[in-house]
Every structure is written in structure tokens, then in C-alpha cells.
PyMOL Python script that loads the backbone (N, CA, C, O; Angstrom):
from pymol import cmd

cmd.read_pdbstr("""\
ATOM      1  N   MET A   1     202.940-318.468 165.825  1.00  0.00           N
ATOM      2  CA  MET A   1     203.533-319.594 166.666  1.00  0.00           C
ATOM      3  C   MET A   1     203.162-319.275 167.939  1.00  0.00           C
ATOM      4  O   MET A   1     202.872-320.158 168.747  1.00  0.00           O
ATOM      5  N   VAL A   2     203.133-317.806 168.284  1.00  0.00           N
ATOM      6  CA  VAL A   2     202.997-317.759 169.672  1.00  0.00           C
ATOM      7  C   VAL A   2     201.290-318.170 169.811  1.00  0.00           C
ATOM      8  O   VAL A   2     200.910-318.505 170.933  1.00  0.00           O
ATOM      9  N   ASP A   3     200.559-318.149 168.994  1.00  0.00           N
ATOM     10  CA  ASP A   3     199.122-318.821 168.825  1.00  0.00           C
ATOM     11  C   ASP A   3     198.941-319.950 169.967  1.00  0.00           C
ATOM     12  O   ASP A   3     198.462-320.149 171.084  1.00  0.00           O
ATOM     13  N   CYS A   4     199.834-320.695 168.648  1.00  0.00           N
ATOM     14  CA  CYS A   4     199.461-321.965 169.114  1.00  0.00           C
ATOM     15  C   CYS A   4     200.412-322.058 170.459  1.00  0.00           C
ATOM     16  O   CYS A   4     199.749-322.263 171.476  1.00  0.00           O
ATOM     17  N   VAL A   5     201.235-321.995 170.578  1.00  0.00           N
ATOM     18  CA  VAL A   5     201.771-321.977 172.173  1.00  0.00           C
ATOM     19  C   VAL A   5     201.104-321.863 173.521  1.00  0.00           C
ATOM     20  O   VAL A   5     201.283-322.520 174.546  1.00  0.00           O
ATOM     21  N   PHE A   6     200.063-320.584 173.181  1.00  0.00           N
ATOM     22  CA  PHE A   6     199.362-320.149 173.662  1.00  0.00           C
ATOM     23  C   PHE A   6     197.745-321.071 173.755  1.00  0.00           C
ATOM     24  O   PHE A   6     197.014-320.668 174.660  1.00  0.00           O
ATOM     25  N   ASN A   7     197.586-321.405 173.508  1.00  0.00           N
ATOM     26  CA  ASN A   7     196.240-322.799 172.750  1.00  0.00           C
ATOM     27  C   ASN A   7     197.471-323.793 173.819  1.00  0.00           C
ATOM     28  O   ASN A   7     197.180-323.504 174.980  1.00  0.00           O
ATOM     29  N   LEU A   8     198.152-324.366 173.820  1.00  0.00           N
ATOM     30  CA  LEU A   8     198.521-325.249 174.292  1.00  0.00           C
ATOM     31  C   LEU A   8     199.104-325.587 175.498  1.00  0.00           C
ATOM     32  O   LEU A   8     199.154-326.675 176.071  1.00  0.00           O
ATOM     33  N   SER A   9     199.635-324.260 175.870  1.00  0.00           N
ATOM     34  CA  SER A   9     199.909-324.347 177.372  1.00  0.00           C
ATOM     35  C   SER A   9     199.225-324.885 178.307  1.00  0.00           C
ATOM     36  O   SER A   9     199.595-325.447 179.337  1.00  0.00           O
ATOM     37  N   ARG A  10     198.046-324.650 177.826  1.00  0.00           N
ATOM     38  CA  ARG A  10     196.039-324.767 178.277  1.00  0.00           C
ATOM     39  C   ARG A  10     196.719-326.298 179.179  1.00  0.00           C
ATOM     40  O   ARG A  10     196.704-326.487 180.396  1.00  0.00           O
ATOM     41  N   ASN A  11     197.249-327.178 178.139  1.00  0.00           N
ATOM     42  CA  ASN A  11     197.170-328.537 178.219  1.00  0.00           C
ATOM     43  C   ASN A  11     199.001-328.951 179.514  1.00  0.00           C
ATOM     44  O   ASN A  11     199.063-329.563 180.581  1.00  0.00           O
ATOM     45  N   SER A  12     199.840-328.429 178.892  1.00  0.00           N
ATOM     46  CA  SER A  12     200.803-328.237 179.314  1.00  0.00           C
ATOM     47  C   SER A  12     202.070-327.165 179.399  1.00  0.00           C
ATOM     48  O   SER A  12     202.696-326.737 178.430  1.00  0.00           O
ATOM     49  N   TYR A  13     202.261-326.888 180.584  1.00  0.00           N
ATOM     50  CA  TYR A  13     203.568-325.944 180.492  1.00  0.00           C
ATOM     51  C   TYR A  13     204.734-325.514 181.302  1.00  0.00           C
ATOM     52  O   TYR A  13     204.923-325.527 182.518  1.00  0.00           O
ATOM     53  N   PRO A  14     205.428-325.150 180.352  1.00  0.00           N
ATOM     54  CA  PRO A  14     205.905-325.172 178.945  1.00  0.00           C
ATOM     55  C   PRO A  14     205.511-325.765 178.270  1.00  0.00           C
ATOM     56  O   PRO A  14     204.669-326.507 178.776  1.00  0.00           O
ATOM     57  N   VAL A  15     205.696-325.953 176.870  1.00  0.00           N
ATOM     58  CA  VAL A  15     204.836-326.795 175.888  1.00  0.00           C
ATOM     59  C   VAL A  15     206.055-327.446 175.273  1.00  0.00           C
ATOM     60  O   VAL A  15     207.108-326.951 174.871  1.00  0.00           O
ATOM     61  N   PRO A  16     205.569-328.842 175.314  1.00  0.00           N
ATOM     62  CA  PRO A  16     207.122-329.369 174.793  1.00  0.00           C
ATOM     63  C   PRO A  16     207.118-329.284 173.910  1.00  0.00           C
ATOM     64  O   PRO A  16     206.184-328.625 173.451  1.00  0.00           O
ATOM     65  N   TRP A  17     208.131-329.861 172.936  1.00  0.00           N
ATOM     66  CA  TRP A  17     207.985-329.742 170.954  1.00  0.00           C
ATOM     67  C   TRP A  17     207.372-330.651 169.754  1.00  0.00           C
ATOM     68  O   TRP A  17     207.164-330.541 168.546  1.00  0.00           O
ATOM     69  N   GLU A  18     207.152-331.910 171.102  1.00  0.00           N
ATOM     70  CA  GLU A  18     206.205-332.700 170.714  1.00  0.00           C
ATOM     71  C   GLU A  18     205.495-332.633 170.006  1.00  0.00           C
ATOM     72  O   GLU A  18     205.322-333.133 168.895  1.00  0.00           O
ATOM     73  N   MET A  19     204.525-331.365 171.175  1.00  0.00           N
ATOM     74  CA  MET A  19     203.180-331.003 171.070  1.00  0.00           C
ATOM     75  C   MET A  19     202.788-330.118 169.907  1.00  0.00           C
ATOM     76  O   MET A  19     202.003-330.293 168.974  1.00  0.00           O
ATOM     77  N   LEU A  20     203.779-328.855 170.339  1.00  0.00           N
ATOM     78  CA  LEU A  20     203.946-327.974 169.284  1.00  0.00           C
ATOM     79  C   LEU A  20     203.959-327.603 167.549  1.00  0.00           C
ATOM     80  O   LEU A  20     203.454-326.736 166.837  1.00  0.00           O
ATOM     81  N   PHE A  21     205.107-329.154 167.293  1.00  0.00           N
ATOM     82  CA  PHE A  21     205.294-329.226 165.782  1.00  0.00           C
ATOM     83  C   PHE A  21     204.105-329.812 165.195  1.00  0.00           C
ATOM     84  O   PHE A  21     203.673-329.088 164.299  1.00  0.00           O
ATOM     85  N   PRO A  22     203.611-330.570 165.326  1.00  0.00           N
ATOM     86  CA  PRO A  22     202.319-331.117 164.564  1.00  0.00           C
ATOM     87  C   PRO A  22     201.655-330.531 164.733  1.00  0.00           C
ATOM     88  O   PRO A  22     200.981-330.465 163.704  1.00  0.00           O
ATOM     89  N   TYR A  23     201.006-329.491 165.957  1.00  0.00           N
ATOM     90  CA  TYR A  23     200.244-328.336 166.280  1.00  0.00           C
ATOM     91  C   TYR A  23     199.820-327.463 165.113  1.00  0.00           C
ATOM     92  O   TYR A  23     198.844-327.227 164.402  1.00  0.00           O
ATOM     93  N   PHE A  24     201.260-327.064 165.331  1.00  0.00           N
ATOM     94  CA  PHE A  24     201.502-325.633 164.568  1.00  0.00           C
ATOM     95  C   PHE A  24     201.789-325.974 163.060  1.00  0.00           C
ATOM     96  O   PHE A  24     201.657-324.983 162.341  1.00  0.00           O
ATOM     97  N   ARG A  25     202.149-327.128 162.395  1.00  0.00           N
ATOM     98  CA  ARG A  25     201.730-327.421 161.073  1.00  0.00           C
ATOM     99  C   ARG A  25     200.260-327.465 160.432  1.00  0.00           C
ATOM    100  O   ARG A  25     200.110-327.236 159.232  1.00  0.00           O
ATOM    101  N   ASP A  26     198.858-327.858 161.523  1.00  0.00           N
ATOM    102  CA  ASP A  26     198.235-327.781 161.333  1.00  0.00           C
ATOM    103  C   ASP A  26     197.716-326.453 161.338  1.00  0.00           C
ATOM    104  O   ASP A  26     197.218-325.820 160.407  1.00  0.00           O
ATOM    105  N   HIS A  27     197.895-326.146 162.448  1.00  0.00           N
ATOM    106  CA  HIS A  27     197.326-324.392 162.820  1.00  0.00           C
ATOM    107  C   HIS A  27     197.312-324.031 161.596  1.00  0.00           C
ATOM    108  O   HIS A  27     196.174-323.813 161.179  1.00  0.00           O
ATOM    109  N   CYS A  28     198.551-323.810 160.491  1.00  0.00           N
ATOM    110  CA  CYS A  28     199.029-322.880 160.042  1.00  0.00           C
ATOM    111  C   CYS A  28     198.917-323.749 158.738  1.00  0.00           C
ATOM    112  O   CYS A  28     199.509-322.981 157.980  1.00  0.00           O
ATOM    113  N   GLY A  29     198.765-324.212 158.398  1.00  0.00           N
ATOM    114  CA  GLY A  29     197.672-325.222 157.030  1.00  0.00           C
ATOM    115  C   GLY A  29     199.161-325.361 156.229  1.00  0.00           C
ATOM    116  O   GLY A  29     199.326-325.005 155.062  1.00  0.00           O
ATOM    117  N   LYS A  30     199.977-325.818 156.900  1.00  0.00           N
ATOM    118  CA  LYS A  30     200.513-326.983 155.921  1.00  0.00           C
ATOM    119  C   LYS A  30     200.430-328.113 156.268  1.00  0.00           C
ATOM    120  O   LYS A  30     201.559-328.584 156.409  1.00  0.00           O
ATOM    121  N   HIS A  31     199.641-328.823 156.489  1.00  0.00           N
ATOM    122  CA  HIS A  31     199.552-330.228 157.064  1.00  0.00           C
ATOM    123  C   HIS A  31     199.752-331.031 155.868  1.00  0.00           C
ATOM    124  O   HIS A  31     199.953-332.225 156.089  1.00  0.00           O
ATOM    125  N   TYR A  32     199.742-330.548 154.290  1.00  0.00           N
ATOM    126  CA  TYR A  32     200.247-331.122 153.009  1.00  0.00           C
ATOM    127  C   TYR A  32     201.388-330.836 152.453  1.00  0.00           C
ATOM    128  O   TYR A  32     201.890-331.400 151.481  1.00  0.00           O
ATOM    129  N   ARG A  33     201.914-329.736 153.218  1.00  0.00           N
ATOM    130  CA  ARG A  33     202.910-329.215 152.533  1.00  0.00           C
ATOM    131  C   ARG A  33     204.277-329.528 153.366  1.00  0.00           C
ATOM    132  O   ARG A  33     205.405-329.526 152.873  1.00  0.00           O
ATOM    133  N   TRP A  34     203.942-329.807 154.765  1.00  0.00           N
ATOM    134  CA  TRP A  34     205.646-330.058 155.462  1.00  0.00           C
ATOM    135  C   TRP A  34     204.872-332.054 156.074  1.00  0.00           C
ATOM    136  O   TRP A  34     204.134-332.235 157.043  1.00  0.00           O
ATOM    137  N   THR A  35     205.354-333.069 155.187  1.00  0.00           N
ATOM    138  CA  THR A  35     204.848-333.818 155.506  1.00  0.00           C
ATOM    139  C   THR A  35     205.716-334.363 155.775  1.00  0.00           C
ATOM    140  O   THR A  35     205.409-335.029 156.763  1.00  0.00           O
ATOM    141  N   GLN A  36     207.397-334.653 155.334  1.00  0.00           N
ATOM    142  CA  GLN A  36     208.592-335.105 156.317  1.00  0.00           C
ATOM    143  C   GLN A  36     208.839-334.753 157.912  1.00  0.00           C
ATOM    144  O   GLN A  36     208.257-333.998 158.690  1.00  0.00           O
ATOM    145  N   PRO A  37     209.358-335.163 157.972  1.00  0.00           N
ATOM    146  CA  PRO A  37     209.771-335.079 159.377  1.00  0.00           C
ATOM    147  C   PRO A  37     211.050-333.543 159.162  1.00  0.00           C
ATOM    148  O   PRO A  37     210.632-332.477 159.614  1.00  0.00           O
ATOM    149  N   LYS A  38     212.185-333.531 158.642  1.00  0.00           N
ATOM    150  CA  LYS A  38     212.983-332.399 158.313  1.00  0.00           C
ATOM    151  C   LYS A  38     212.378-331.552 157.793  1.00  0.00           C
ATOM    152  O   LYS A  38     213.096-330.553 157.750  1.00  0.00           O
ATOM    153  N   THR A  39     211.258-331.340 157.277  1.00  0.00           N
ATOM    154  CA  THR A  39     210.718-330.006 156.597  1.00  0.00           C
ATOM    155  C   THR A  39     209.596-329.548 157.845  1.00  0.00           C
ATOM    156  O   THR A  39     209.158-328.448 158.180  1.00  0.00           O
ATOM    157  N   LEU A  40     209.376-330.842 158.317  1.00  0.00           N
ATOM    158  CA  LEU A  40     208.274-329.968 159.658  1.00  0.00           C
ATOM    159  C   LEU A  40     208.972-329.292 160.719  1.00  0.00           C
ATOM    160  O   LEU A  40     208.360-328.328 161.177  1.00  0.00           O
ATOM    161  N   TYR A  41     210.551-329.649 161.437  1.00  0.00           N
ATOM    162  CA  TYR A  41     211.304-329.913 161.507  1.00  0.00           C
ATOM    163  C   TYR A  41     211.505-328.024 161.846  1.00  0.00           C
ATOM    164  O   TYR A  41     211.229-327.183 162.702  1.00  0.00           O
ATOM    165  N   HIS A  42     212.130-328.148 160.593  1.00  0.00           N
ATOM    166  CA  HIS A  42     213.048-327.127 159.893  1.00  0.00           C
ATOM    167  C   HIS A  42     211.924-325.350 160.397  1.00  0.00           C
ATOM    168  O   HIS A  42     212.131-324.286 160.981  1.00  0.00           O
ATOM    169  N   GLY A  43     210.597-326.169 159.572  1.00  0.00           N
ATOM    170  CA  GLY A  43     209.850-325.150 159.065  1.00  0.00           C
ATOM    171  C   GLY A  43     209.083-324.605 160.585  1.00  0.00           C
ATOM    172  O   GLY A  43     208.961-323.402 160.813  1.00  0.00           O
ATOM    173  N   THR A  44     208.692-325.469 161.375  1.00  0.00           N
ATOM    174  CA  THR A  44     208.403-324.812 162.197  1.00  0.00           C
ATOM    175  C   THR A  44     209.692-324.182 163.902  1.00  0.00           C
ATOM    176  O   THR A  44     209.357-323.577 164.920  1.00  0.00           O
ATOM    177  N   ARG A  45     210.751-324.572 163.576  1.00  0.00           N
ATOM    178  CA  ARG A  45     211.760-324.240 164.040  1.00  0.00           C
ATOM    179  C   ARG A  45     211.923-322.451 163.689  1.00  0.00           C
ATOM    180  O   ARG A  45     211.948-321.492 164.461  1.00  0.00           O
ATOM    181  N   MET A  46     212.017-322.536 162.110  1.00  0.00           N
ATOM    182  CA  MET A  46     212.509-321.016 161.385  1.00  0.00           C
ATOM    183  C   MET A  46     211.278-320.019 162.632  1.00  0.00           C
ATOM    184  O   MET A  46     211.733-319.233 163.463  1.00  0.00           O
ATOM    185  N   TYR A  47     209.740-320.300 162.479  1.00  0.00           N
ATOM    186  CA  TYR A  47     208.957-319.339 163.551  1.00  0.00           C
ATOM    187  C   TYR A  47     209.098-319.435 164.711  1.00  0.00           C
ATOM    188  O   TYR A  47     208.779-318.504 165.450  1.00  0.00           O
ATOM    189  N   THR A  48     209.599-320.550 165.165  1.00  0.00           N
ATOM    190  CA  THR A  48     209.507-320.496 166.594  1.00  0.00           C
ATOM    191  C   THR A  48     210.998-319.478 167.360  1.00  0.00           C
ATOM    192  O   THR A  48     211.139-318.834 168.400  1.00  0.00           O
ATOM    193  N   ASN A  49     212.021-319.853 165.992  1.00  0.00           N
ATOM    194  CA  ASN A  49     213.139-318.807 166.790  1.00  0.00           C
ATOM    195  C   ASN A  49     212.774-317.012 166.449  1.00  0.00           C
ATOM    196  O   ASN A  49     213.488-316.304 167.160  1.00  0.00           O
ATOM    197  N   TYR A  50     211.886-316.248 165.584  1.00  0.00           N
ATOM    198  CA  TYR A  50     212.107-315.592 165.333  1.00  0.00           C
ATOM    199  C   TYR A  50     210.874-314.657 165.786  1.00  0.00           C
ATOM    200  O   TYR A  50     210.637-313.548 165.309  1.00  0.00           O
ATOM    201  N   SER A  51     210.078-315.356 166.868  1.00  0.00           N
ATOM    202  CA  SER A  51     209.081-315.179 167.863  1.00  0.00           C
ATOM    203  C   SER A  51     210.603-315.134 169.001  1.00  0.00           C
ATOM    204  O   SER A  51     211.142-314.035 169.132  1.00  0.00           O
ATOM    205  N   VAL A  52     210.944-315.828 169.433  1.00  0.00           N
ATOM    206  CA  VAL A  52     212.087-315.791 170.205  1.00  0.00           C
ATOM    207  C   VAL A  52     212.588-314.774 170.046  1.00  0.00           C
ATOM    208  O   VAL A  52     212.659-314.069 171.053  1.00  0.00           O
ATOM    209  N   GLU A  53     213.444-313.946 168.109  1.00  0.00           N
ATOM    210  CA  GLU A  53     214.259-312.900 168.497  1.00  0.00           C
ATOM    211  C   GLU A  53     213.430-312.233 168.952  1.00  0.00           C
ATOM    212  O   GLU A  53     213.764-311.778 170.046  1.00  0.00           O
ATOM    213  N   LEU A  54     212.034-311.814 168.474  1.00  0.00           N
ATOM    214  CA  LEU A  54     211.068-310.794 169.317  1.00  0.00           C
ATOM    215  C   LEU A  54     210.793-311.047 170.898  1.00  0.00           C
ATOM    216  O   LEU A  54     209.985-310.263 171.396  1.00  0.00           O
ATOM    217  N   GLY A  55     211.176-311.722 171.489  1.00  0.00           N
ATOM    218  CA  GLY A  55     210.730-311.579 172.804  1.00  0.00           C
ATOM    219  C   GLY A  55     209.936-312.137 173.285  1.00  0.00           C
ATOM    220  O   GLY A  55     209.990-312.331 174.499  1.00  0.00           O
ATOM    221  N   LEU A  56     208.926-312.596 172.548  1.00  0.00           N
ATOM    222  CA  LEU A  56     207.360-313.002 172.247  1.00  0.00           C
ATOM    223  C   LEU A  56     207.468-314.199 173.320  1.00  0.00           C
ATOM    224  O   LEU A  56     206.760-314.225 174.327  1.00  0.00           O
ATOM    225  N   LEU A  57     208.379-315.145 173.023  1.00  0.00           N
ATOM    226  CA  LEU A  57     208.278-316.871 173.072  1.00  0.00           C
ATOM    227  C   LEU A  57     209.868-316.842 173.839  1.00  0.00           C
ATOM    228  O   LEU A  57     210.553-315.874 173.508  1.00  0.00           O
ATOM    229  N   GLY A  58     210.491-317.802 174.812  1.00  0.00           N
ATOM    230  CA  GLY A  58     211.757-318.465 175.464  1.00  0.00           C
ATOM    231  C   GLY A  58     211.430-320.085 175.444  1.00  0.00           C
ATOM    232  O   GLY A  58     210.460-320.690 175.899  1.00  0.00           O
ATOM    233  N   GLN A  59     212.166-320.383 175.006  1.00  0.00           N
ATOM    234  CA  GLN A  59     212.590-321.554 174.541  1.00  0.00           C
ATOM    235  C   GLN A  59     213.710-322.083 175.835  1.00  0.00           C
ATOM    236  O   GLN A  59     214.676-321.408 176.191  1.00  0.00           O
ATOM    237  N   GLN A  60     213.292-323.579 176.489  1.00  0.00           N
ATOM    238  CA  GLN A  60     214.133-324.283 177.230  1.00  0.00           C
ATOM    239  C   GLN A  60     214.189-325.478 177.284  1.00  0.00           C
ATOM    240  O   GLN A  60     213.118-326.075 177.390  1.00  0.00           O
ATOM    241  N   ALA A  61     215.361-326.198 177.237  1.00  0.00           N
ATOM    242  CA  ALA A  61     215.370-327.658 176.884  1.00  0.00           C
ATOM    243  C   ALA A  61     214.140-328.164 176.491  1.00  0.00           C
ATOM    244  O   ALA A  61     213.419-328.784 177.272  1.00  0.00           O
ATOM    245  N   ARG A  62     213.794-327.899 175.112  1.00  0.00           N
ATOM    246  CA  ARG A  62     213.196-328.325 173.640  1.00  0.00           C
ATOM    247  C   ARG A  62     211.963-327.891 174.535  1.00  0.00           C
ATOM    248  O   ARG A  62     211.398-328.905 174.946  1.00  0.00           O
ATOM    249  N   ARG A  63     211.392-326.801 174.949  1.00  0.00           N
ATOM    250  CA  ARG A  63     210.324-326.451 175.864  1.00  0.00           C
ATOM    251  C   ARG A  63     210.351-325.211 175.495  1.00  0.00           C
ATOM    252  O   ARG A  63     211.409-324.582 175.481  1.00  0.00           O
ATOM    253  N   THR A  64     209.063-324.622 175.103  1.00  0.00           N
ATOM    254  CA  THR A  64     209.137-323.376 174.204  1.00  0.00           C
ATOM    255  C   THR A  64     207.851-322.714 175.405  1.00  0.00           C
ATOM    256  O   THR A  64     206.905-323.437 175.716  1.00  0.00           O
ATOM    257  N   PHE A  65     207.994-321.289 175.982  1.00  0.00           N
ATOM    258  CA  PHE A  65     207.062-320.722 176.815  1.00  0.00           C
ATOM    259  C   PHE A  65     207.020-319.213 176.419  1.00  0.00           C
ATOM    260  O   PHE A  65     207.844-318.559 175.779  1.00  0.00           O
ATOM    261  N   LEU A  66     205.370-318.698 177.195  1.00  0.00           N
ATOM    262  CA  LEU A  66     205.139-317.468 176.761  1.00  0.00           C
ATOM    263  C   LEU A  66     206.254-316.683 177.866  1.00  0.00           C
ATOM    264  O   LEU A  66     206.719-316.989 178.964  1.00  0.00           O
ATOM    265  N   THR A  67     206.442-315.196 176.683  1.00  0.00           N
ATOM    266  CA  THR A  67     207.298-314.277 177.972  1.00  0.00           C
ATOM    267  C   THR A  67     206.264-313.507 178.306  1.00  0.00           C
ATOM    268  O   THR A  67     205.133-313.756 177.890  1.00  0.00           O
ATOM    269  N   PRO A  68     206.566-312.355 179.195  1.00  0.00           N
ATOM    270  CA  PRO A  68     205.324-311.763 180.254  1.00  0.00           C
ATOM    271  C   PRO A  68     205.140-310.602 178.116  1.00  0.00           C
ATOM    272  O   PRO A  68     204.100-310.097 177.695  1.00  0.00           O
ATOM    273  N   LYS A  69     206.214-310.604 177.549  1.00  0.00           N
ATOM    274  CA  LYS A  69     205.683-309.473 176.238  1.00  0.00           C
ATOM    275  C   LYS A  69     205.084-310.217 175.397  1.00  0.00           C
ATOM    276  O   LYS A  69     204.443-309.500 174.629  1.00  0.00           O
ATOM    277  N   GLY A  70     204.946-311.573 175.098  1.00  0.00           N
ATOM    278  CA  GLY A  70     204.145-312.307 175.232  1.00  0.00           C
ATOM    279  C   GLY A  70     202.725-312.677 175.116  1.00  0.00           C
ATOM    280  O   GLY A  70     201.926-312.622 174.181  1.00  0.00           O
ATOM    281  N   ILE A  71     202.644-313.064 176.326  1.00  0.00           N
ATOM    282  CA  ILE A  71     201.387-312.851 176.910  1.00  0.00           C
ATOM    283  C   ILE A  71     200.316-311.236 177.011  1.00  0.00           C
ATOM    284  O   ILE A  71     199.104-311.080 177.157  1.00  0.00           O
ATOM    285  N   ARG A  72     201.301-310.396 176.875  1.00  0.00           N
ATOM    286  CA  ARG A  72     200.876-309.130 176.330  1.00  0.00           C
ATOM    287  C   ARG A  72     200.794-309.139 174.729  1.00  0.00           C
ATOM    288  O   ARG A  72     201.594-308.205 174.772  1.00  0.00           O
ATOM    289  N   PHE A  73     200.617-309.286 173.614  1.00  0.00           N
ATOM    290  CA  PHE A  73     201.206-309.554 172.377  1.00  0.00           C
ATOM    291  C   PHE A  73     199.427-310.533 172.265  1.00  0.00           C
ATOM    292  O   PHE A  73     198.488-309.947 171.726  1.00  0.00           O
ATOM    293  N   ILE A  74     199.268-311.689 172.720  1.00  0.00           N
ATOM    294  CA  ILE A  74     198.333-312.601 172.678  1.00  0.00           C
ATOM    295  C   ILE A  74     197.002-311.732 172.756  1.00  0.00           C
ATOM    296  O   ILE A  74     196.093-311.426 171.984  1.00  0.00           O
ATOM    297  N   LEU A  75     197.430-311.434 174.390  1.00  0.00           N
ATOM    298  CA  LEU A  75     195.546-310.195 174.910  1.00  0.00           C
ATOM    299  C   LEU A  75     195.452-309.163 174.120  1.00  0.00           C
ATOM    300  O   LEU A  75     194.449-309.151 173.407  1.00  0.00           O
ATOM    301  N   LEU A  76     196.216-308.251 174.016  1.00  0.00           N
ATOM    302  CA  LEU A  76     196.476-307.203 172.452  1.00  0.00           C
ATOM    303  C   LEU A  76     195.795-307.939 171.039  1.00  0.00           C
ATOM    304  O   LEU A  76     195.002-307.247 170.401  1.00  0.00           O
ATOM    305  N   LEU A  77     196.097-309.331 170.548  1.00  0.00           N
ATOM    306  CA  LEU A  77     195.725-309.784 169.551  1.00  0.00           C
ATOM    307  C   LEU A  77     193.920-310.756 169.516  1.00  0.00           C
ATOM    308  O   LEU A  77     193.051-310.948 168.666  1.00  0.00           O
ATOM    309  N   GLN A  78     194.098-311.056 170.715  1.00  0.00           N
ATOM    310  CA  GLN A  78     192.542-311.155 170.931  1.00  0.00           C
ATOM    311  C   GLN A  78     191.273-309.846 171.261  1.00  0.00           C
ATOM    312  O   GLN A  78     190.079-310.079 171.077  1.00  0.00           O
ATOM    313  N   LEU A  79     191.631-308.897 171.613  1.00  0.00           N
ATOM    314  CA  LEU A  79     190.959-308.088 171.854  1.00  0.00           C
ATOM    315  C   LEU A  79     190.550-307.395 170.993  1.00  0.00           C
ATOM    316  O   LEU A  79     189.492-306.795 171.184  1.00  0.00           O
ATOM    317  N   HIS A  80     191.577-307.185 169.202  1.00  0.00           N
ATOM    318  CA  HIS A  80     191.464-307.061 167.775  1.00  0.00           C
ATOM    319  C   HIS A  80     190.994-307.494 167.125  1.00  0.00           C
ATOM    320  O   HIS A  80     190.739-306.920 166.066  1.00  0.00           O
ATOM    321  N   LYS A  81     190.517-309.037 167.426  1.00  0.00           N
ATOM    322  CA  LYS A  81     189.970-309.782 166.753  1.00  0.00           C
ATOM    323  C   LYS A  81     188.591-309.530 167.347  1.00  0.00           C
ATOM    324  O   LYS A  81     187.744-309.635 166.460  1.00  0.00           O
ATOM    325  N   SER A  82     188.023-309.208 168.632  1.00  0.00           N
ATOM    326  CA  SER A  82     187.145-308.909 169.534  1.00  0.00           C
ATOM    327  C   SER A  82     186.483-307.935 168.702  1.00  0.00           C
ATOM    328  O   SER A  82     185.278-308.150 168.569  1.00  0.00           O
ATOM    329  N   ILE A  83     186.992-306.802 168.034  1.00  0.00           N
ATOM    330  CA  ILE A  83     186.848-305.436 167.918  1.00  0.00           C
ATOM    331  C   ILE A  83     186.738-305.357 166.462  1.00  0.00           C
ATOM    332  O   ILE A  83     186.175-304.366 165.999  1.00  0.00           O
ATOM    333  N   GLN A  84     187.254-306.376 165.563  1.00  0.00           N
ATOM    334  CA  GLN A  84     187.104-306.777 164.484  1.00  0.00           C
ATOM    335  C   GLN A  84     185.440-307.388 164.276  1.00  0.00           C
ATOM    336  O   GLN A  84     184.526-307.019 163.539  1.00  0.00           O
ATOM    337  N   MET A  85     185.564-308.589 165.392  1.00  0.00           N
ATOM    338  CA  MET A  85     184.083-309.271 165.277  1.00  0.00           C
ATOM    339  C   MET A  85     182.973-308.379 165.290  1.00  0.00           C
ATOM    340  O   MET A  85     182.040-308.476 164.493  1.00  0.00           O
ATOM    341  N   VAL A  86     183.070-307.369 166.328  1.00  0.00           N
ATOM    342  CA  VAL A  86     181.860-305.997 166.571  1.00  0.00           C
ATOM    343  C   VAL A  86     181.563-305.156 165.921  1.00  0.00           C
ATOM    344  O   VAL A  86     180.383-304.925 165.658  1.00  0.00           O
ATOM    345  N   ASP A  87     182.479-304.510 165.507  1.00  0.00           N
ATOM    346  CA  ASP A  87     182.192-303.615 163.703  1.00  0.00           C
ATOM    347  C   ASP A  87     182.161-304.729 162.785  1.00  0.00           C
ATOM    348  O   ASP A  87     182.289-304.087 161.743  1.00  0.00           O
ATOM    349  N   ALA A  88     182.072-306.099 162.368  1.00  0.00           N
ATOM    350  CA  ALA A  88     181.556-306.661 161.093  1.00  0.00           C
ATOM    351  C   ALA A  88     180.106-306.932 161.867  1.00  0.00           C
ATOM    352  O   ALA A  88     179.305-306.125 161.395  1.00  0.00           O
ATOM    353  N   LEU A  89     179.531-307.679 162.775  1.00  0.00           N
ATOM    354  CA  LEU A  89     178.194-307.275 163.065  1.00  0.00           C
ATOM    355  C   LEU A  89     177.184-305.728 163.295  1.00  0.00           C
ATOM    356  O   LEU A  89     175.969-305.593 163.435  1.00  0.00           O
ATOM    357  N   ARG A  90     178.105-304.898 163.262  1.00  0.00           N
ATOM    358  CA  ARG A  90     177.693-303.442 163.203  1.00  0.00           C
ATOM    359  C   ARG A  90     177.011-303.268 164.174  1.00  0.00           C
ATOM    360  O   ARG A  90     175.855-303.278 163.750  1.00  0.00           O
ATOM    361  N   LEU A  91     176.992-303.016 165.872  1.00  0.00           N
ATOM    362  CA  LEU A  91     176.581-303.084 166.550  1.00  0.00           C
ATOM    363  C   LEU A  91     177.393-302.144 167.471  1.00  0.00           C
ATOM    364  O   LEU A  91     178.183-302.478 168.354  1.00  0.00           O
ATOM    365  N   ARG A  92     177.019-300.831 167.063  1.00  0.00           N
ATOM    366  CA  ARG A  92     177.397-299.832 167.449  1.00  0.00           C
ATOM    367  C   ARG A  92     176.161-299.109 167.987  1.00  0.00           C
ATOM    368  O   ARG A  92     176.267-297.985 168.476  1.00  0.00           O
TER     369      ARG A  92
END
""", "prot")
cmd.dss("prot")
cmd.show_as("cartoon", "prot")
cmd.util.cbc("prot")
cmd.orient("prot")
């Protein structure tokens, strides 16, 4: 969820739910399982609420934004992905 908000924040910040919900569904591979609007809403809200409880995201008026803790999380995630890629290429 945090990665989705980060990606969408390049277009609009804070990210409106109308952009976030379908993007998250496609990003996590649930396009064919979350076909009903109610399923899409509840599934996405579950992950959003969990990220808010962890302090990685914040919400205000049907919009979602990254917190400083969330930005740090994204930077560490990208660093980890880069390290894994370098290790896979064996560029030591």
C-alpha cells in the first residue's frame, strides 16, 4: 500500500481514493478477485488502515498521504531491492 501511494504521489498529492483503489487492486494482483466495488473498497481500506496504524500513511478527507516514517520505509525498501539486484548480478 505504501509503495502504491508513493507511486501515485508523483501525479497527485495527497492521493485521492479514486486513484488509489483501482491502482492498488492491479498492483497487488487482485484484478480478477476484487471485481465488485464493495470488495474493492473493503480490501483496499483494510490495507490502508493497517498502514495508517503502523504510522506509514496518513488520511484526511478521502485522501491518503505518506508520513515521514512512510518515506523512510520506502527509501529503505528501494535500497533493499537495489542490494538484492546487485547480489543477483554478482557484481562484487
